[in-house]
A tleap script that builds the chain and sets N, CA, C and O, in Angstrom:
source leaprc.protein.ff14SB
mol = sequence {
  NMET PRO GLU GLN TRP LEU THR PRO CYS ALA
  GLY ASP GLY CYS CYS THR SER TYR CYS ASP
  VAL ARG ALA PRO ASN ALA CYS ALA LEU ALA
  SER GLN GLY ALA GLU CYS VAL ALA PHE ILE
  ALA LYS GLY PHE ASP VAL PRO GLU GLY MET
  GLU HIE VAL GLY PHE CYS GLY VAL CPRO
}
set mol.1.N position { 17.729 -44.869 -15.457 }
set mol.1.CA position { 17.961 -43.820 -14.551 }
set mol.1.C position { 17.903 -42.208 -15.107 }
set mol.1.O position { 18.316 -41.894 -16.224 }
set mol.2.N position { 17.449 -41.459 -14.352 }
set mol.2.CA position { 17.232 -40.143 -14.575 }
set mol.2.C position { 18.508 -39.512 -15.117 }
set mol.2.O position { 19.602 -39.855 -14.667 }
set mol.3.N position { 18.378 -38.527 -16.148 }
set mol.3.CA position { 19.487 -38.013 -16.807 }
set mol.3.C position { 20.403 -37.013 -15.781 }
set mol.3.O position { 21.555 -36.726 -16.105 }
set mol.4.N position { 19.890 -36.574 -14.696 }
set mol.4.CA position { 20.717 -35.770 -13.834 }
set mol.4.C position { 21.812 -36.581 -13.017 }
set mol.4.O position { 22.789 -36.101 -12.443 }
set mol.5.N position { 21.431 -37.935 -13.091 }
set mol.5.CA position { 22.507 -38.855 -12.305 }
set mol.5.C position { 23.446 -39.345 -13.398 }
set mol.5.O position { 24.378 -40.046 -13.002 }
set mol.6.N position { 23.372 -39.120 -14.605 }
set mol.6.CA position { 24.243 -39.767 -15.565 }
set mol.6.C position { 25.128 -38.754 -16.428 }
set mol.6.O position { 24.878 -37.552 -16.508 }
set mol.7.N position { 25.995 -39.274 -16.943 }
set mol.7.CA position { 26.899 -38.249 -17.743 }
set mol.7.C position { 27.464 -39.062 -18.894 }
set mol.7.O position { 28.085 -40.087 -18.616 }
set mol.8.N position { 27.298 -38.678 -20.231 }
set mol.8.CA position { 26.233 -37.687 -20.742 }
set mol.8.C position { 24.998 -38.491 -20.889 }
set mol.8.O position { 25.092 -39.703 -21.084 }
set mol.9.N position { 23.735 -37.845 -20.803 }
set mol.9.CA position { 22.595 -38.586 -21.028 }
set mol.9.C position { 21.608 -37.546 -21.494 }
set mol.9.O position { 21.654 -36.355 -21.188 }
set mol.10.N position { 20.602 -38.191 -22.359 }
set mol.10.CA position { 19.427 -37.232 -22.780 }
set mol.10.C position { 18.214 -37.960 -22.543 }
set mol.10.O position { 17.874 -38.809 -23.367 }
set mol.11.N position { 17.445 -37.716 -21.416 }
set mol.11.CA position { 16.295 -38.364 -21.238 }
set mol.11.C position { 16.358 -39.111 -19.871 }
set mol.11.O position { 17.390 -39.111 -19.199 }
set mol.12.N position { 15.213 -39.751 -19.482 }
set mol.12.CA position { 15.063 -40.506 -18.335 }
set mol.12.C position { 15.211 -42.095 -18.565 }
set mol.12.O position { 14.898 -42.889 -17.678 }
set mol.13.N position { 15.650 -42.455 -19.668 }
set mol.13.CA position { 15.727 -43.931 -20.103 }
set mol.13.C position { 17.280 -44.316 -20.206 }
set mol.13.O position { 17.584 -45.226 -20.978 }
set mol.14.N position { 18.162 -43.743 -19.550 }
set mol.14.CA position { 19.526 -44.007 -19.772 }
set mol.14.C position { 20.041 -45.179 -19.120 }
set mol.14.O position { 19.565 -45.544 -18.046 }
set mol.15.N position { 21.021 -45.826 -19.713 }
set mol.15.CA position { 21.640 -46.928 -19.032 }
set mol.15.C position { 23.039 -46.763 -18.619 }
set mol.15.O position { 23.782 -46.020 -19.261 }
set mol.16.N position { 23.430 -47.386 -17.627 }
set mol.16.CA position { 24.844 -47.194 -17.011 }
set mol.16.C position { 25.340 -48.798 -16.359 }
set mol.16.O position { 24.656 -49.817 -16.258 }
set mol.17.N position { 26.591 -48.596 -16.030 }
set mol.17.CA position { 27.197 -49.824 -15.461 }
set mol.17.C position { 27.062 -49.801 -14.000 }
set mol.17.O position { 26.931 -48.766 -13.346 }
set mol.18.N position { 27.105 -51.092 -13.475 }
set mol.18.CA position { 27.148 -51.362 -12.032 }
set mol.18.C position { 28.636 -51.152 -11.534 }
set mol.18.O position { 29.563 -51.354 -12.318 }
set mol.19.N position { 28.824 -50.822 -10.473 }
set mol.19.CA position { 30.173 -50.869 -9.870 }
set mol.19.C position { 30.236 -51.059 -8.456 }
set mol.19.O position { 29.194 -51.030 -7.801 }
set mol.20.N position { 31.366 -51.253 -7.902 }
set mol.20.CA position { 31.632 -51.428 -6.419 }
set mol.20.C position { 32.334 -50.111 -5.845 }
set mol.20.O position { 33.461 -49.705 -6.132 }
set mol.21.N position { 31.503 -49.594 -5.053 }
set mol.21.CA position { 31.763 -48.342 -4.264 }
set mol.21.C position { 33.032 -48.355 -3.640 }
set mol.21.O position { 33.687 -47.313 -3.636 }
set mol.22.N position { 33.532 -49.509 -3.046 }
set mol.22.CA position { 34.691 -49.789 -2.412 }
set mol.22.C position { 35.885 -49.813 -3.157 }
set mol.22.O position { 36.983 -49.852 -2.602 }
set mol.23.N position { 35.724 -49.790 -4.526 }
set mol.23.CA position { 36.957 -50.115 -5.593 }
set mol.23.C position { 37.260 -48.773 -6.133 }
set mol.23.O position { 36.489 -47.815 -6.086 }
set mol.24.N position { 38.582 -48.780 -6.709 }
set mol.24.CA position { 38.946 -47.499 -7.442 }
set mol.24.C position { 38.064 -47.205 -8.458 }
set mol.24.O position { 37.503 -48.157 -9.001 }
set mol.25.N position { 37.814 -46.033 -8.844 }
set mol.25.CA position { 36.971 -45.511 -10.008 }
set mol.25.C position { 37.212 -46.258 -11.237 }
set mol.25.O position { 38.234 -45.946 -11.848 }
set mol.26.N position { 36.524 -47.127 -11.694 }
set mol.26.CA position { 36.764 -47.786 -12.930 }
set mol.26.C position { 35.448 -47.476 -13.963 }
set mol.26.O position { 35.195 -48.176 -14.943 }
set mol.27.N position { 34.779 -46.460 -13.607 }
set mol.27.CA position { 33.705 -46.126 -14.538 }
set mol.27.C position { 34.197 -45.691 -15.987 }
set mol.27.O position { 35.095 -44.858 -16.110 }
set mol.28.N position { 33.533 -46.326 -17.153 }
set mol.28.CA position { 34.066 -45.823 -18.346 }
set mol.28.C position { 34.019 -44.395 -18.633 }
set mol.28.O position { 34.804 -43.977 -19.484 }
set mol.29.N position { 33.255 -43.611 -18.083 }
set mol.29.CA position { 33.225 -42.215 -18.301 }
set mol.29.C position { 33.722 -41.421 -17.079 }
set mol.29.O position { 33.112 -40.431 -16.675 }
set mol.30.N position { 34.834 -41.878 -16.508 }
set mol.30.CA position { 35.396 -41.190 -15.296 }
set mol.30.C position { 35.939 -39.919 -15.641 }
set mol.30.O position { 35.952 -38.948 -14.885 }
set mol.31.N position { 36.446 -39.955 -16.955 }
set mol.31.CA position { 37.058 -38.703 -17.576 }
set mol.31.C position { 36.140 -37.549 -17.949 }
set mol.31.O position { 36.554 -36.453 -18.329 }
set mol.32.N position { 34.816 -37.891 -17.808 }
set mol.32.CA position { 33.766 -36.848 -18.024 }
set mol.32.C position { 32.898 -36.640 -16.611 }
set mol.32.O position { 31.791 -36.103 -16.624 }
set mol.33.N position { 33.509 -37.110 -15.439 }
set mol.33.CA position { 33.034 -36.789 -14.293 }
set mol.33.C position { 32.256 -37.945 -13.537 }
set mol.33.O position { 31.877 -37.803 -12.374 }
set mol.34.N position { 32.081 -38.897 -14.146 }
set mol.34.CA position { 31.269 -40.230 -13.777 }
set mol.34.C position { 31.995 -41.001 -12.481 }
set mol.34.O position { 33.160 -41.390 -12.572 }
set mol.35.N position { 31.431 -41.134 -11.617 }
set mol.35.CA position { 31.978 -41.901 -10.340 }
set mol.35.C position { 30.968 -43.077 -10.015 }
set mol.35.O position { 29.871 -43.209 -10.557 }
set mol.36.N position { 31.501 -43.908 -9.052 }
set mol.36.CA position { 30.573 -45.085 -8.570 }
set mol.36.C position { 29.798 -44.492 -7.474 }
set mol.36.O position { 30.330 -44.109 -6.433 }
set mol.37.N position { 28.505 -44.415 -7.716 }
set mol.37.CA position { 27.711 -43.914 -6.642 }
set mol.37.C position { 26.651 -45.004 -6.085 }
set mol.37.O position { 25.968 -45.772 -6.762 }
set mol.38.N position { 26.688 -44.881 -4.762 }
set mol.38.CA position { 25.924 -45.805 -4.100 }
set mol.38.C position { 24.589 -45.643 -4.280 }
set mol.38.O position { 24.077 -44.525 -4.218 }
set mol.39.N position { 23.796 -46.901 -4.555 }
set mol.39.CA position { 22.386 -46.871 -4.604 }
set mol.39.C position { 21.535 -46.214 -3.404 }
set mol.39.O position { 20.486 -45.570 -3.448 }
set mol.40.N position { 22.354 -46.600 -2.305 }
set mol.40.CA position { 21.586 -46.241 -1.015 }
set mol.40.C position { 21.811 -44.638 -0.900 }
set mol.40.O position { 20.899 -44.009 -0.362 }
set mol.41.N position { 22.842 -43.991 -1.318 }
set mol.41.CA position { 22.968 -42.592 -1.268 }
set mol.41.C position { 21.775 -41.791 -2.091 }
set mol.41.O position { 21.425 -40.641 -1.828 }
set mol.42.N position { 21.226 -42.606 -3.121 }
set mol.42.CA position { 20.167 -41.999 -4.035 }
set mol.42.C position { 18.749 -42.378 -3.433 }
set mol.42.O position { 17.748 -42.057 -4.075 }
set mol.43.N position { 18.628 -43.019 -2.277 }
set mol.43.CA position { 17.500 -43.298 -1.697 }
set mol.43.C position { 16.820 -44.609 -1.983 }
set mol.43.O position { 15.718 -44.882 -1.508 }
set mol.44.N position { 17.504 -45.420 -2.774 }
set mol.44.CA position { 17.161 -46.782 -3.100 }
set mol.44.C position { 17.012 -47.555 -1.874 }
set mol.44.O position { 17.713 -47.202 -0.926 }
set mol.45.N position { 16.169 -48.616 -1.711 }
set mol.45.CA position { 16.079 -49.564 -0.733 }
set mol.45.C position { 17.139 -50.699 -1.414 }
set mol.45.O position { 17.027 -51.150 -2.554 }
set mol.46.N position { 18.141 -51.032 -0.485 }
set mol.46.CA position { 19.156 -51.965 -0.885 }
set mol.46.C position { 19.177 -53.071 0.020 }
set mol.46.O position { 19.186 -52.973 1.247 }
set mol.47.N position { 19.186 -54.260 -0.729 }
set mol.47.CA position { 19.159 -55.488 0.076 }
set mol.47.C position { 20.469 -55.531 0.916 }
set mol.47.O position { 21.550 -55.121 0.495 }
set mol.48.N position { 20.237 -56.131 2.288 }
set mol.48.CA position { 21.400 -56.358 3.221 }
set mol.48.C position { 22.532 -57.149 2.424 }
set mol.48.O position { 22.277 -58.128 1.723 }
set mol.49.N position { 23.699 -56.667 2.589 }
set mol.49.CA position { 24.807 -57.089 1.999 }
set mol.49.C position { 25.338 -56.590 0.623 }
set mol.49.O position { 26.444 -56.857 0.152 }
set mol.50.N position { 24.373 -55.826 0.059 }
set mol.50.CA position { 24.660 -55.250 -1.323 }
set mol.50.C position { 24.819 -53.692 -1.127 }
set mol.50.O position { 24.479 -52.951 -2.049 }
set mol.51.N position { 25.303 -53.197 -0.002 }
set mol.51.CA position { 25.303 -51.693 0.132 }
set mol.51.C position { 26.549 -51.258 -0.714 }
set mol.51.O position { 26.654 -50.085 -1.071 }
set mol.52.N position { 27.515 -52.220 -1.042 }
set mol.52.CA position { 28.670 -51.701 -1.743 }
set mol.52.C position { 28.251 -51.703 -3.324 }
set mol.52.O position { 29.115 -51.300 -4.102 }
set mol.53.N position { 27.268 -52.031 -3.744 }
set mol.53.CA position { 26.984 -51.981 -5.238 }
set mol.53.C position { 26.423 -50.634 -5.459 }
set mol.53.O position { 25.632 -50.110 -4.675 }
set mol.54.N position { 26.862 -50.072 -6.576 }
set mol.54.CA position { 26.697 -48.547 -7.019 }
set mol.54.C position { 26.367 -48.706 -8.485 }
set mol.54.O position { 26.266 -49.788 -9.063 }
set mol.55.N position { 26.198 -47.421 -9.063 }
set mol.55.CA position { 26.073 -47.230 -10.533 }
set mol.55.C position { 27.140 -46.196 -10.951 }
set mol.55.O position { 27.514 -45.312 -10.181 }
set mol.56.N position { 27.561 -46.329 -12.067 }
set mol.56.CA position { 28.459 -45.190 -12.633 }
set mol.56.C position { 27.713 -43.857 -13.019 }
set mol.56.O position { 27.032 -43.945 -14.041 }
set mol.57.N position { 27.723 -42.734 -12.429 }
set mol.57.CA position { 27.000 -41.622 -12.531 }
set mol.57.C position { 27.595 -40.526 -11.950 }
set mol.57.O position { 28.782 -40.516 -11.623 }
set mol.58.N position { 26.730 -39.470 -11.781 }
set mol.58.CA position { 27.166 -38.164 -11.176 }
set mol.58.C position { 26.833 -38.140 -9.740 }
set mol.58.O position { 25.680 -38.379 -9.381 }
set mol.59.N position { 27.786 -37.860 -8.880 }
set mol.59.CA position { 27.508 -37.804 -7.484 }
set mol.59.C position { 26.614 -36.727 -7.015 }
set mol.59.O position { 26.339 -36.630 -5.819 }
savepdb mol mol.pdb
quit
């Protein structure tokens, strides 16, 4: 993931957790501003039925 999508991150090779955008924010770095962000909101092609899958990052 690019660093502008993640908190904190240095570089373009950062890792993060998957999450369910319909669930309460369970991101490990929620206290630092991380939220569950839908892949579809960032322009990814998302398979049908997987629209609820996101990643913990910066909205």
